[in-house]
C-alpha positions in Angstrom: 21.6 0.4 0.4 18.3 -0.8 -1.1 15.9 1.5 -2.6 12.9 2.2 -0.7 9.2 3.1 -1.9 5.9 3.9 -0.4 3.0 2.3 -2.0 -0.4 3.8 -1.8 -4.0 1.8 -2.1 -7.5 2.5 -1.1 -10.1 0.1 -0.4 -13.8 0.7 0.7 -13.8 -0.9 4.2 -12.0 -1.5 7.3 -11.9 -5.2 7.2 -10.5 -5.0 3.5 -7.5 -2.6 5.1 -7.0 -5.4 7.8 -7.0 -8.4 5.3 -4.6 -6.5 2.8 -2.3 -5.6 5.5 -2.1 -8.7 7.3 -1.3 -10.7 4.1 1.3 -8.3 3.0 2.9 -8.1 6.5 2.7 -12.1 6.5 4.3 -12.5 3.2 7.1 -9.9 4.0 6.0 -7.8 1.0 5.8 -4.8 3.5 7.6 -3.6 6.6 4.9 -1.2 7.8 1.6 -0.4 6.9 -0.4 2.7 8.0 -4.2 2.9 7.5 -6.3 6.0 7.6 -9.9 6.8 7.0 -10.4 9.4 4.3 -13.4 10.9 2.3 -12.7 10.4 -1.4 -14.0 12.1 -4.5 -13.2 10.7 -8.0 -14.4 10.2 -11.4 -15.8 7.0 -12.3 -17.2 5.9 -15.4 -18.2 9.6 -16.5 -19.6 10.4 -13.1 -18.3 12.2 -9.7 -18.3 9.5 -7.2 -17.9 10.5 -3.2 -17.3 7.9 -0.5 -15.5 7.0 2.8 -12.6 4.9 2.2 -9.4 3.4 3.7 -5.9 4.6 2.6 -3.1 2.3 3.3 0.7 3.7 3.0 2.9 0.6 2.6 6.5 1.0 3.1 8.4 -1.5 1.3 11.5 -2.1 -1.3 11.4 -1.1 -4.9 12.4 -4.9 -5.8 9.3 -6.1 -4.1 6.8 -3.8 -5.9 5.8 -6.6 -8.6 5.1 -9.2 -6.1 3.4 -6.5 -3.9 0.9 -5.3 -6.5 0.1 -8.9 -7.7 -0.7 -9.9 -4.3 -2.7 -6.7 -3.9 -4.7 -7.3 -6.8 -5.1 -11.1 -6.1 -7.4 -9.8 -3.0 -8.8 -6.3 -3.7 -12.3 -5.5 -4.1 -12.3 -2.9 -6.6 -12.4 -3.3 -10.5 -9.4 -0.9 -10.7 -7.5 -0.3 -7.7 -5.3 2.7 -6.9 -1.8 1.1 -6.5 1.0 3.7 -6.9 4.4 3.8 -5.6 6.5 7.1 -4.8 10.2 6.9 -4.0 11.4 7.5 -0.5 14.3 9.9 -1.5 15.6 10.4 1.9 15.1 8.8 5.4 16.6 8.3 8.9 19.0 5.5 8.2 18.1 3.4 11.1 14.5 3.3 9.9 15.3 2.4 6.4 17.6 -0.3 7.5 14.9 -1.7 9.7 12.6 -2.1 6.4 15.7 -3.8 5.1 16.0 -6.3 7.7 12.3 -7.1 8.2 12.1 -7.8 4.5 15.0 -10.1 3.8 
């Protein structure tokens, strides 16, 4: 069975979230992307910043991470975007099989 990951990134607008989601799905770098509006607080260049963002939870295979990261970076509006991957250590086998089938 392939190794699966969930990649997380944040963007400033709903339009950015939609554009990135559509591009990753069309290129079959992601099988499923969930989008949520969140309030973020973070340090940026020595200052505390706060604002509304959209967070994307991207389901994919570990083997596609490099391509996925490159694709996100090519269209992401932030200077230093959050792009992190978390391993999916266990999951419903039918769901994981579906991810695998969609990304072939």
